[in-house]
Backbone as numpy.savetxt, mean C-alpha at the origin, in Angstrom:
# Nx Ny Nz CAx CAy CAz Cx Cy Cz
8.16 54.48 12.62 8.54 53.84 11.44 9.57 52.67 11.88
10.43 52.96 12.82 11.42 51.92 13.08 10.75 50.66 13.70
9.72 50.92 14.46 9.04 49.81 15.09 8.29 48.97 13.94
7.59 49.63 13.02 6.99 48.87 11.94 7.99 48.20 11.07
9.07 48.73 10.89 10.11 48.06 10.05 10.62 46.78 10.71
10.88 46.87 12.03 11.33 45.60 12.76 10.18 44.57 12.72
9.00 45.03 12.91 7.90 44.07 12.92 7.77 43.43 11.55
7.91 44.20 10.48 7.88 43.59 9.15 8.94 42.58 8.89
10.24 42.83 9.38 11.34 41.94 9.23 11.16 40.73 10.05
10.47 40.87 11.22 10.16 39.67 12.09 9.20 38.77 11.42
8.16 39.31 10.69 7.18 38.50 10.02 7.83 37.77 8.86
8.68 38.44 8.06 9.40 37.89 7.03 10.21 36.68 7.53
11.03 36.85 8.54 11.83 35.75 9.15 11.06 34.67 9.60
9.88 34.89 10.19 8.97 33.82 10.66 8.50 32.97 9.51
8.12 33.68 8.45 7.61 32.96 7.28 8.53 32.14 6.68
9.83 32.69 6.57 10.92 31.83 6.04 11.30 30.67 6.88
11.22 30.81 8.24 11.56 29.57 9.02 10.45 28.66 8.90
9.20 29.09 8.76 8.05 28.06 8.67 8.07 27.33 7.40
8.57 28.00 6.30 8.42 27.29 4.97 9.73 26.47 4.75
10.74 26.63 5.45 11.98 25.90 5.25 11.74 24.46 5.38
11.44 23.86 6.56 11.28 22.41 6.63 10.26 21.74 5.66
9.26 22.53 5.19 8.29 21.95 4.39 8.88 21.70 3.02
9.92 22.42 2.67 10.57 22.33 1.31 11.36 21.15 1.20
11.76 20.48 2.29 12.66 19.36 2.19 12.07 18.09 2.85
10.94 18.08 3.54 10.45 16.93 4.26 9.53 16.09 3.48
8.87 16.61 2.34 8.01 15.85 1.63 8.05 16.14 0.11
8.73 15.32 -0.58 9.00 15.53 -2.00 7.72 15.77 -2.81
6.66 15.01 -2.47 5.41 15.19 -3.20 4.80 16.54 -3.09
5.23 17.35 -2.14 4.74 18.72 -2.04 5.34 19.65 -3.03
6.48 19.22 -3.58 7.25 19.97 -4.52 7.03 19.57 -5.96
6.52 18.38 -6.20 6.40 17.95 -7.47 4.90 17.49 -7.72
4.57 17.61 -9.05 3.12 17.19 -9.33 3.05 15.64 -9.30
1.83 15.07 -9.16 1.83 13.68 -9.23 2.31 13.08 -10.49
2.68 11.80 -10.58 3.26 11.20 -11.86 2.33 11.36 -12.97
2.73 11.36 -14.18 1.89 11.45 -15.31 0.71 10.42 -15.28
1.03 9.31 -14.73 -0.01 8.27 -14.63 0.29 7.46 -13.49
-0.77 7.19 -12.66 -0.65 6.35 -11.45 -1.76 5.35 -11.47
-1.45 4.16 -11.87 -2.48 3.10 -11.89 -2.98 2.75 -10.52
-4.18 2.70 -10.38 -4.85 2.54 -8.99 -5.72 1.30 -9.01
-5.48 0.58 -8.02 -6.33 -0.62 -7.83 -7.18 -0.34 -6.55
-8.51 -0.75 -6.65 -9.44 -0.41 -5.61 -9.78 -1.63 -4.82
-9.92 -1.46 -3.49 -10.32 -2.63 -2.52 -11.77 -2.95 -2.81
-12.18 -4.12 -2.30 -13.42 -4.68 -2.61 -14.43 -4.45 -1.46
-14.73 -3.24 -1.02 -15.71 -3.05 -0.09 -17.17 -3.05 -0.76
-17.09 -2.65 -2.07 -18.40 -2.74 -2.85 -18.16 -3.63 -3.99
-19.20 -4.11 -4.63 -19.15 -5.06 -5.66 -18.35 -4.48 -6.89
-17.56 -5.30 -7.71 -16.80 -4.75 -8.82 -17.56 -4.07 -9.86
-18.93 -4.36 -9.98 -19.63 -3.66 -10.96 -20.00 -2.18 -10.60
-19.76 -1.79 -9.29 -19.85 -0.36 -8.97 -18.54 0.28 -9.26
-18.55 1.22 -10.21 -17.17 1.72 -10.75 -17.14 3.19 -10.40
-15.89 3.63 -10.19 -15.57 5.04 -9.94 -14.26 5.34 -10.89
-14.13 6.68 -11.10 -12.79 7.15 -11.70 -11.74 7.01 -10.70
-11.06 5.86 -10.53 -10.23 5.67 -9.42 -8.94 6.50 -9.56
-8.43 6.70 -10.83 -7.23 7.44 -11.01 -7.54 8.92 -10.57
-8.72 9.46 -10.91 -9.05 10.85 -10.56 -9.16 10.89 -9.02
-9.74 9.81 -8.44 -9.93 9.80 -6.99 -8.66 9.82 -6.22
-7.62 9.10 -6.61 -6.35 9.06 -5.94 -5.60 10.28 -6.04
-5.64 10.92 -7.28 -4.96 12.14 -7.50 -5.57 13.27 -6.74
-6.90 13.33 -6.67 -7.44 14.43 -5.89 -7.24 14.31 -4.45
-7.19 12.96 -3.90 -6.98 12.79 -2.57 -5.49 13.27 -2.18
-4.55 12.91 -3.05 -3.08 13.12 -2.82 -2.85 14.61 -2.68
-3.43 15.40 -3.50 -3.30 16.92 -3.45 -3.93 17.40 -2.15
-5.05 16.99 -1.80 -5.74 17.40 -0.57 -4.94 16.94 0.58
-4.38 15.67 0.61 -3.53 15.31 1.76 -2.40 16.11 1.89
-1.70 16.51 0.82 -0.60 17.29 0.89 -0.76 18.54 1.59
-1.96 19.28 1.28 -2.27 20.47 1.89 -2.51 20.29 3.43
-3.13 19.15 3.72 -3.42 18.97 5.23 -2.14 18.54 5.95
-1.22 17.85 5.28 0.02 17.43 5.84 0.86 18.58 6.14
0.96 19.61 5.11 1.69 20.78 5.31 1.18 21.63 6.53
-0.14 21.66 6.75 -0.74 22.34 7.84 -0.41 21.65 9.10
-0.39 20.37 9.14 -0.13 19.74 10.42 1.41 20.02 10.75
2.31 20.07 9.78 3.72 20.17 10.08 4.01 21.64 10.51
3.23 22.60 9.94 3.46 24.03 10.36 3.09 24.12 11.83
1.90 23.46 12.25 1.47 23.56 13.61 2.45 22.83 14.56
3.10 21.86 14.04 4.06 21.20 14.86 5.39 21.68 15.01
5.75 22.70 14.25 7.11 23.25 14.33 7.32 23.71 15.75
8.57 23.33 16.29 8.91 23.86 17.62 9.35 25.34 17.54
9.17 25.98 18.69 9.62 27.41 18.81 11.11 27.47 18.68
11.62 28.75 18.30 13.01 28.92 18.11 13.70 28.71 19.45
14.96 28.05 19.48 15.69 27.98 20.65 16.00 29.29 21.35
15.96 29.30 22.61 16.22 30.52 23.40 17.71 30.83 23.43
18.53 29.81 23.38 20.08 29.94 23.47 20.54 29.64 22.09
21.25 30.60 21.42 21.67 30.51 20.10 22.72 29.44 20.04
23.68 29.42 20.98 24.76 28.42 20.98 24.66 27.15 21.71
23.33 26.76 21.94 23.05 25.55 22.61 23.64 24.39 21.78
23.91 23.36 22.53 24.50 22.16 21.95 23.36 21.38 21.01
23.78 20.93 20.01 22.73 20.26 19.08 22.13 19.02 19.77
20.88 18.78 19.72 20.33 17.43 20.43 20.97 16.20 19.74
21.01 15.14 20.51 21.51 13.91 19.99 20.46 13.39 18.99
21.08 12.67 17.95 20.25 12.14 16.98 19.51 10.93 17.57
18.10 10.88 17.26 17.27 9.85 17.77 17.28 8.71 16.75
17.13 7.46 17.26 17.00 6.30 16.31 15.71 6.40 15.50
15.78 6.32 14.27 14.63 6.22 13.38 13.75 5.03 13.65
12.63 5.02 14.14 11.86 3.78 14.44 10.86 3.42 13.33
10.56 4.29 12.44 9.66 3.92 11.27 10.31 4.39 10.07
9.98 3.69 8.96 10.41 4.09 7.60 9.90 5.64 7.34
10.73 6.48 6.87 10.32 7.88 6.65 9.02 8.06 5.98
8.75 7.23 4.95 7.47 7.37 4.22 6.29 7.08 5.13
6.45 6.29 6.17 5.30 5.95 7.03 5.32 6.96 8.22
6.49 7.46 8.65 6.58 8.30 9.81 6.04 9.74 9.61
4.77 9.95 9.40 4.12 11.15 9.22 3.36 11.63 10.41
3.35 13.01 10.62 2.80 13.58 11.81 1.24 13.22 11.86
0.62 13.17 10.73 -0.83 13.03 10.64 -1.27 11.57 10.63
-0.36 10.67 10.85 -0.74 9.25 11.01 -0.56 8.77 12.39
-1.63 8.10 12.90 -1.58 7.74 14.30 -0.55 6.62 14.60
-0.11 6.62 15.84 1.03 5.68 16.22 0.66 4.24 15.92
-0.52 3.85 16.26 -0.89 2.40 16.05 -0.86 2.01 14.58
-1.25 2.94 13.72 -1.19 2.72 12.24 0.23 2.74 11.70
1.10 3.54 12.28 2.60 3.43 11.92 3.11 2.11 12.24
2.76 1.50 13.44 3.28 0.25 13.70 2.75 -0.82 12.81
1.32 -0.83 12.61 0.92 -1.82 11.67 1.52 -1.71 10.26
1.67 -0.48 9.68 2.06 -0.27 8.43 3.58 -0.67 8.33
4.34 -0.48 9.38 5.68 -0.83 9.32 5.83 -2.40 9.39
4.90 -3.07 10.12 5.03 -4.53 10.04 4.68 -5.08 8.72
3.73 -4.51 7.99 3.38 -4.97 6.68 4.49 -4.55 5.71
5.01 -3.28 5.78 6.11 -2.87 4.95 7.25 -3.76 5.05
7.60 -4.25 6.22 8.74 -5.03 6.42 8.69 -6.45 5.85
7.44 -6.93 5.47 7.29 -8.02 4.73 7.66 -8.01 3.24
7.77 -6.85 2.63 8.16 -6.57 1.33 9.69 -6.95 1.27
10.18 -7.61 0.07 11.49 -7.82 -0.15 12.29 -6.50 0.09
13.51 -6.59 0.52 14.26 -5.40 0.65 14.39 -4.48 -0.55
14.46 -5.14 -1.73 14.57 -4.37 -2.96 13.42 -3.66 -3.29
12.33 -3.99 -2.73 11.00 -3.32 -2.93 10.67 -2.09 -2.08
11.47 -1.93 -0.99 11.06 -0.87 -0.03 11.04 0.43 -0.73
11.95 0.82 -1.64 11.99 2.11 -2.23 10.77 2.37 -3.15
10.03 1.36 -3.42 8.91 1.43 -4.31 7.84 2.32 -3.73
7.56 2.25 -2.37 6.53 3.16 -1.75 7.07 4.47 -1.56
6.54 5.45 -2.28 6.92 6.76 -2.31 5.97 7.74 -1.37
4.74 7.36 -1.30 3.68 8.13 -0.64 2.72 7.27 0.04
2.51 7.54 1.31 1.63 6.58 2.14 0.66 7.64 2.93
-0.61 7.31 2.86 -1.48 8.11 3.50 -2.63 7.25 4.20
-2.94 7.72 5.45 -4.12 7.17 6.09 -5.21 8.22 6.31
-6.32 7.88 5.87 -7.54 8.76 5.85 -8.42 8.58 7.02
-8.63 9.62 7.81 -9.49 9.56 9.03 -10.85 10.11 8.86
-11.30 10.40 7.71 -12.60 11.10 7.46 -13.63 10.15 6.98
-13.33 8.82 7.10 -14.21 7.68 6.64 -14.51 7.80 5.10
-13.41 7.43 4.34 -13.60 7.66 2.93 -14.52 6.55 2.29
-14.86 6.71 1.03 -15.74 5.83 0.39 -15.08 4.45 0.20
-13.85 4.46 -0.09 -13.09 3.24 -0.32 -12.14 2.93 0.80
-12.05 1.57 1.05 -11.08 1.25 2.25 -9.56 1.40 1.89
-9.39 1.22 0.59 -7.94 1.20 0.22 -7.74 1.55 -1.28
-6.70 2.23 -1.60 -6.29 2.48 -2.98 -4.79 2.29 -3.04
-4.17 1.80 -4.16 -2.88 1.61 -4.28 -2.49 1.70 -5.79
-1.29 2.17 -6.01 -0.73 2.22 -7.30 0.65 1.77 -7.44
1.47 2.24 -8.33 2.96 1.86 -8.41 3.80 2.36 -7.34
3.34 3.52 -6.66 4.27 4.07 -5.69 3.41 4.59 -4.47
2.07 4.57 -4.55 1.26 5.16 -3.57 0.30 4.16 -2.89
0.09 4.35 -1.61 -0.93 3.52 -0.88 -1.65 4.40 0.04
-3.04 4.34 -0.01 -3.94 5.04 0.81 -4.91 4.05 1.52
-5.08 4.25 2.82 -5.87 3.31 3.53 -6.82 4.05 4.45
-8.02 3.44 4.70 -8.99 4.05 5.56 -8.55 3.83 7.05
-8.31 4.90 7.75 -7.88 4.91 9.15 -9.05 4.63 10.25
-10.25 4.54 9.73 -11.39 4.38 10.67 -11.70 2.88 10.80
-11.00 1.98 10.07 -11.18 0.58 10.14 -10.78 0.04 11.44
-11.34 -1.05 11.98 -10.69 -1.81 13.10 -9.34 -2.25 12.64
-8.50 -2.45 13.67 -7.06 -2.60 13.44 -6.82 -3.87 12.64
-7.56 -4.99 12.84 -7.32 -6.16 12.05 -7.73 -5.94 10.55
-8.81 -5.25 10.29 -9.23 -5.04 8.91 -8.31 -3.98 8.29
-7.81 -3.01 9.08 -6.76 -2.10 8.55 -5.60 -2.77 8.08
-5.14 -3.73 8.81 -3.98 -4.54 8.46 -4.23 -5.34 7.20
-5.39 -6.09 7.20 -5.75 -6.94 6.05 -5.86 -6.09 4.75
-6.51 -4.85 4.80 -6.55 -4.05 3.60 -5.22 -3.63 3.15
-4.37 -3.32 4.12 -2.96 -2.78 3.80 -2.21 -3.88 3.15
-2.37 -5.16 3.68 -1.74 -6.24 2.94 -2.15 -6.46 1.49
-3.53 -6.30 1.29 -4.04 -6.34 -0.08 -3.47 -5.29 -0.93
-3.44 -3.99 -0.50 -2.93 -2.91 -1.30 -1.35 -2.93 -1.37
-0.61 -3.08 -0.35 0.87 -2.93 -0.38 1.57 -4.22 -0.85
1.14 -5.39 -0.33 1.85 -6.57 -0.64 1.10 -7.25 -1.88
-0.02 -6.63 -2.30 -0.66 -7.08 -3.47 -0.30 -6.06 -4.56
-1.04 -5.05 -4.69 -0.96 -4.09 -5.79 0.49 -3.45 -5.87
0.89 -2.78 -4.80 2.22 -2.11 -4.92 3.36 -2.99 -5.32
3.45 -4.14 -4.63 4.45 -5.17 -5.00 4.34 -5.56 -6.37
3.12 -5.81 -6.90 2.80 -6.34 -8.21 3.19 -5.28 -9.25
2.63 -4.03 -9.13 2.77 -2.98 -10.11 4.05 -2.11 -10.07
4.54 -2.06 -8.81 5.71 -1.21 -8.66 7.06 -1.81 -8.49
6.95 -3.04 -8.08 8.25 -3.82 -7.85 8.57 -4.98 -8.81
7.44 -5.73 -9.11 7.71 -6.81 -10.09 7.41 -6.29 -11.45
8.39 -5.75 -12.10 8.17 -4.98 -13.34 9.12 -5.64 -14.38
8.61 -5.71 -15.65 9.46 -6.16 -16.72 10.12 -5.09 -17.48
10.68 -5.43 -18.63 11.31 -4.49 -19.45 10.66 -4.41 -20.87
10.68 -3.31 -21.46 10.13 -3.12 -22.85 10.89 -3.88 -23.89
12.15 -4.24 -23.61 12.94 -5.03 -24.59 12.33 -6.39 -24.67
11.76 -6.89 -23.68 11.08 -8.24 -23.78 9.85 -8.33 -24.62
9.27 -7.22 -24.91 8.04 -7.25 -25.60 6.91 -7.19 -24.84
5.76 -6.93 -25.44 4.46 -6.74 -24.53 3.63 -8.09 -24.68
2.88 -8.32 -23.59 1.93 -9.54 -23.60 0.53 -9.01 -23.94
-0.35 -10.01 -23.76 -1.74 -9.63 -24.03 -2.43 -9.03 -22.74
-1.72 -8.75 -21.69 -2.24 -8.20 -20.55 -1.79 -6.78 -20.48
-2.70 -5.88 -20.00 -2.53 -4.48 -19.89 -3.09 -3.99 -18.61
-2.41 -3.18 -17.86 -2.91 -2.64 -16.62 -3.36 -1.19 -17.06
-4.65 -1.05 -17.37 -5.00 0.25 -17.92 -4.45 0.44 -19.31
-3.64 1.54 -19.53 -3.00 1.70 -20.72 -1.59 1.24 -20.78
-1.05 0.79 -19.64 0.28 0.24 -19.58 0.32 -1.20 -19.85
1.30 -1.55 -20.76 1.47 -2.98 -21.08 2.09 -3.76 -19.92
1.81 -5.04 -19.85 2.59 -5.96 -19.08 3.63 -6.62 -19.91
4.89 -6.49 -19.61 5.91 -6.96 -20.43 6.16 -8.54 -20.29
6.70 -9.09 -21.29 6.76 -10.59 -21.18 7.71 -11.08 -20.11
8.61 -10.32 -19.63 9.58 -10.77 -18.60 9.07 -10.30 -17.18
7.86 -9.76 -17.12 7.22 -9.40 -15.79 6.88 -10.61 -14.97
7.47 -10.91 -13.76 7.05 -12.09 -13.04 5.67 -12.24 -12.73
4.96 -11.15 -12.66 3.52 -11.21 -12.40 2.68 -11.94 -13.51
3.31 -11.87 -14.73 2.52 -12.46 -15.95 2.33 -14.02 -15.69
3.33 -14.65 -15.01 3.17 -16.11 -14.72 1.94 -16.33 -13.82
1.61 -15.43 -12.93 0.56 -15.61 -12.06 -0.77 -15.27 -12.87
-0.83 -14.25 -13.71 -1.92 -13.87 -14.44 -2.44 -15.03 -15.29
-1.52 -15.72 -15.82 -1.75 -16.67 -16.97 -2.31 -18.05 -16.27
-2.32 -18.09 -15.06 -2.90 -19.33 -14.39 -4.35 -19.32 -14.66
-5.05 -18.20 -14.50 -6.57 -18.28 -14.65 -7.01 -17.34 -15.69
-6.19 -16.58 -16.56 -6.62 -15.47 -17.36 -6.02 -15.59 -18.83
-6.71 -15.26 -19.74 -6.15 -15.23 -21.14 -5.63 -13.92 -21.49
-6.24 -12.84 -20.90 -5.90 -11.55 -20.98 -6.42 -10.73 -19.85
-6.29 -9.39 -19.91 -6.62 -8.63 -18.63 -8.17 -8.79 -18.32
-8.94 -9.15 -19.25 -10.39 -9.16 -18.95 -11.07 -10.49 -19.18
-10.38 -11.42 -19.73 -10.91 -12.73 -20.06 -10.41 -13.94 -19.25
-11.24 -14.57 -18.55 -10.87 -15.79 -17.87 -10.72 -16.95 -18.70
-9.92 -17.82 -18.50 -9.62 -19.04 -19.24 -10.94 -19.95 -19.26
-11.14 -20.62 -20.30 -12.34 -21.53 -20.44 -12.14 -22.70 -19.38
-13.19 -23.11 -18.81 -13.07 -24.14 -17.89 -12.81 -23.86 -16.46
-12.53 -22.56 -16.27 -12.21 -22.13 -14.84 -13.50 -22.12 -14.04
-13.47 -22.29 -12.77 -14.53 -22.19 -11.88 -14.33 -21.41 -10.75
-15.31 -21.06 -9.96 -15.21 -20.19 -8.84 -14.18 -20.77 -7.81
-14.11 -22.02 -7.62 -13.14 -22.58 -6.59 -11.80 -22.39 -6.98
-11.46 -21.92 -8.24 -10.13 -21.79 -8.74 -9.50 -20.33 -8.12
-10.42 -19.56 -7.53 -10.08 -18.26 -6.94 -10.11 -18.29 -5.42
-9.24 -17.61 -4.77 -9.35 -17.54 -3.31 -10.55 -16.82 -2.77
-11.20 -15.97 -3.62 -12.31 -15.17 -3.18 -13.15 -14.81 -4.38
-14.36 -14.38 -4.13 -15.18 -13.98 -5.23 -14.59 -12.69 -5.90
-14.03 -11.82 -5.15 -13.47 -10.54 -5.67 -12.19 -10.85 -6.48
-11.55 -11.90 -6.16 -10.32 -12.27 -6.90 -10.66 -12.52 -8.36
-11.84 -12.98 -8.70 -12.25 -13.38 -9.96 -12.54 -12.05 -10.87
-12.44 -10.80 -10.25 -12.78 -9.63 -10.94 -11.81 -9.37 -12.13
-10.51 -9.49 -12.01 -9.46 -9.37 -13.07 -8.19 -9.91 -12.41
-7.32 -10.07 -13.32 -5.91 -10.68 -12.92 -5.23 -9.99 -11.86
-5.39 -8.52 -11.69 -4.70 -7.76 -10.79 -5.34 -7.99 -9.29
-6.76 -8.12 -9.29 -7.38 -8.43 -8.03 -7.15 -9.85 -7.64
-7.06 -10.69 -8.57 -6.71 -12.06 -8.31 -5.39 -12.27 -7.57
-4.46 -11.47 -8.09 -3.11 -11.57 -7.31 -3.14 -10.90 -5.92
-3.89 -9.76 -5.87 -3.86 -8.89 -4.56 -4.59 -9.73 -3.56
-5.78 -10.38 -3.90 -6.50 -11.22 -2.98 -5.80 -12.44 -2.54
-5.13 -13.03 -3.51 -4.43 -14.28 -3.33 -3.20 -13.98 -2.25
-2.72 -12.73 -2.35 -1.60 -12.26 -1.43 -2.20 -12.10 -0.09
-3.29 -11.57 0.04 -3.96 -11.41 1.34 -4.33 -12.75 1.96
-4.83 -13.67 1.17 -5.09 -15.04 1.58 -3.85 -15.78 2.04
-2.77 -15.56 1.19 -1.54 -16.15 1.59 -0.86 -15.66 2.93
-1.02 -14.37 3.15 -0.38 -13.83 4.35 -1.35 -14.15 5.54
-2.59 -14.02 5.51 -3.53 -14.00 6.68 -4.29 -15.38 6.77
-4.42 -16.16 5.75 -5.19 -17.36 5.86 -4.40 -18.52 5.23
-3.17 -18.71 5.59 -2.29 -19.59 4.90 -2.83 -21.03 5.10
-3.19 -21.52 6.23 -3.63 -22.84 6.40 -4.86 -23.15 5.41
-5.63 -22.25 5.23 -6.82 -22.49 4.39 -6.36 -22.62 2.90
-5.36 -21.70 2.60 -4.71 -21.77 1.23 -4.01 -23.12 0.95
-3.31 -23.61 1.89 -2.60 -24.90 1.73 -3.60 -26.01 1.72
-4.72 -26.02 2.51 -5.70 -27.01 2.55 -6.41 -27.16 1.02
-6.83 -25.95 0.52 -7.38 -25.88 -0.85 -6.45 -26.35 -1.88
-5.11 -26.10 -1.83 -4.15 -26.43 -2.70 -3.96 -27.98 -2.79
-4.44 -28.78 -1.81 -4.30 -30.22 -1.91 -5.14 -30.84 -2.91
-6.34 -30.18 -3.13 -7.29 -30.76 -3.97 -7.57 -29.91 -5.26
-6.97 -28.82 -5.37 -7.28 -27.92 -6.61 -5.89 -27.42 -7.23
-5.61 -27.92 -8.29 -4.28 -27.62 -9.05 -4.18 -26.19 -9.36
-5.18 -25.42 -9.63 -5.21 -24.05 -9.92 -4.70 -23.25 -8.60
-5.37 -23.61 -7.52 -4.97 -22.94 -6.20 -3.64 -23.26 -5.88
-3.19 -24.61 -6.08 -1.75 -24.96 -5.70 -0.80 -24.19 -6.63
-1.11 -23.99 -7.85 -0.25 -23.20 -8.65 -0.03 -21.73 -8.21
-1.16 -21.18 -7.78 -1.05 -19.87 -7.33 -0.37 -19.69 -6.01
-0.55 -20.69 -5.12 0.18 -20.75 -3.82 1.69 -20.94 -4.11
2.01 -21.75 -5.14 3.47 -21.94 -5.39 4.15 -20.57 -5.94
3.36 -19.80 -6.65 3.82 -18.52 -7.16 4.08 -17.57 -5.95
3.22 -17.62 -5.00 3.41 -16.81 -3.72 4.61 -17.16 -3.11
4.78 -18.52 -2.83 5.91 -18.95 -2.03 7.29 -18.70 -2.86
7.22 -18.58 -4.13 8.34 -18.31 -4.87 8.83 -16.87 -4.84
7.92 -15.96 -5.01 8.15 -14.48 -5.12 8.08 -13.84 -3.75
7.34 -14.31 -2.78 7.25 -13.68 -1.45 7.24 -14.79 -0.31
8.44 -15.48 -0.30 8.52 -16.42 0.85 8.59 -15.87 2.12
7.75 -16.37 3.03 7.62 -15.84 4.37 7.88 -16.94 5.37
8.88 -16.73 6.30 9.21 -17.73 7.21 9.75 -16.95 8.50
9.05 -17.04 9.66 8.03 -17.86 9.89 6.66 -17.30 9.42
5.58 -18.18 9.60 4.35 -17.58 9.22 3.85 -16.47 10.11
3.33 -15.36 9.62 3.08 -14.28 10.34 1.65 -14.11 10.86
0.87 -14.99 10.38 -0.61 -15.00 10.83 -1.26 -16.32 10.83
-2.23 -16.57 11.54 -3.02 -17.75 11.58 -4.52 -17.41 11.21
-4.97 -17.97 10.14 -6.39 -17.76 9.77 -7.26 -18.50 10.65
-8.38 -17.90 11.10 -9.31 -18.59 12.00 -10.43 -19.28 11.27
-10.68 -18.70 10.06 -11.83 -19.33 9.27 -11.11 -20.42 8.27
-11.24 -21.66 8.63 -10.64 -22.69 7.83 -11.51 -23.05 6.65
-10.91 -23.61 5.67 -11.67 -23.99 4.48 -12.72 -24.93 4.69
-14.00 -24.47 4.34 -15.22 -25.29 4.47 -15.87 -25.62 3.09
-15.26 -25.30 2.08 -15.83 -25.58 0.72 -16.58 -24.42 0.16
-16.76 -23.30 1.04 -17.39 -22.15 0.50 -16.45 -20.94 0.23
-16.36 -20.60 -1.14 -15.50 -19.42 -1.41 -15.90 -18.10 -0.87
-14.99 -17.45 0.03 -15.45 -16.19 0.52 -15.49 -15.15 -0.53
-16.19 -14.00 -0.36 -16.20 -12.88 -1.26 -15.05 -12.08 -1.19
-14.48 -11.89 0.03 -13.40 -10.85 0.22 -12.35 -11.39 1.31
-11.18 -11.72 0.79 -10.13 -12.29 1.68 -9.69 -11.37 2.83
-9.97 -10.12 2.69 -9.58 -9.18 3.72 -10.61 -9.13 4.85
-11.70 -9.71 4.67 -12.77 -9.83 5.73 -12.67 -11.07 6.57
-11.87 -11.94 6.30 -11.67 -13.25 6.98 -10.95 -12.92 8.29
-11.38 -13.63 9.35 -10.75 -13.46 10.69 -9.47 -14.12 10.75
-8.52 -13.54 11.55 -7.17 -14.14 11.58 -6.56 -13.67 12.97
-5.58 -14.39 13.36 -4.66 -13.95 14.49 -3.34 -13.59 14.02
-3.05 -12.38 14.33 -1.61 -11.82 13.79 -0.53 -12.20 14.71
0.46 -12.72 14.17 1.68 -13.22 14.91 2.90 -12.44 14.55
2.98 -11.80 13.45 4.09 -11.04 13.05 4.34 -9.84 13.86
5.62 -9.63 14.08 6.01 -8.34 14.91 7.16 -7.74 14.24
7.34 -6.51 14.46 8.49 -5.76 13.98 9.23 -5.17 15.18
10.58 -5.44 15.31 11.35 -4.89 16.38 11.81 -3.53 15.96
11.03 -2.46 16.33 11.32 -1.12 15.89 12.67 -0.60 16.30
13.18 -1.04 17.41 14.44 -0.51 17.94 15.58 -0.95 17.08
15.40 -1.98 16.26 16.44 -2.49 15.41 16.47 -1.82 14.10
15.61 -0.94 13.82 15.49 -0.24 12.52 16.63 0.68 12.39
């Protein structure tokens, strides 16, 4: 009986130790998803192909939490052999905690940190949950007010481009550039959420749109940076952001002869000024509007000095 009792105590202590870190390292594991998380989908398929995007992102988040917990349990170090051993020195944090996850490959942490660092400082806290999917998901990217999910099987350049679309487009637009209810509501709605009159994004939407679904009369395909940008005001902004970050020269060239494109470029330069330029677009403007700004070739110049974080 004594041996069995000790064995039982040992099992209880082991379970306690295993559960401890998980209770503090990932807040999403302790709380249900937000009541509503608006999700924008990337344009790997034509916009007329629809899915229940909100259901998709919530279902994935819960699956990812379970997998992430399993990875962390497997990675827990063994108990120290010497009880009074000196505490290890604190290591310099090289990645934002939201990106520094055990189930995310190092190269994707580096790319994600480079894109994350392009966000204004006041927007960094907006990103609460970040996931990279390695099982070849149906969609290349999903994003909402606080969550970004990206396909980890993409080539590195495309992974970065999709992340720019999702993080610097949708997350920045929906989670950081927000108005106040006191200002009143506009004719634009993101799903069931109103866009308030003092939301900075509203100035961009109104360049080409009368409301969330209606383009202004007289607009033409050349007034959008890509075919997918003409889907709705939210994709218009996210695609324009990807074009601004990755194909700046083409954006500037088109702005010289198109007042609508010039106005969109001015909005980008006002709300997300970037100096120096972080990428060089390889595909220059040839008069043909591309379907997807994230598919255009570019040379990445931006770097993040991780040691300085």
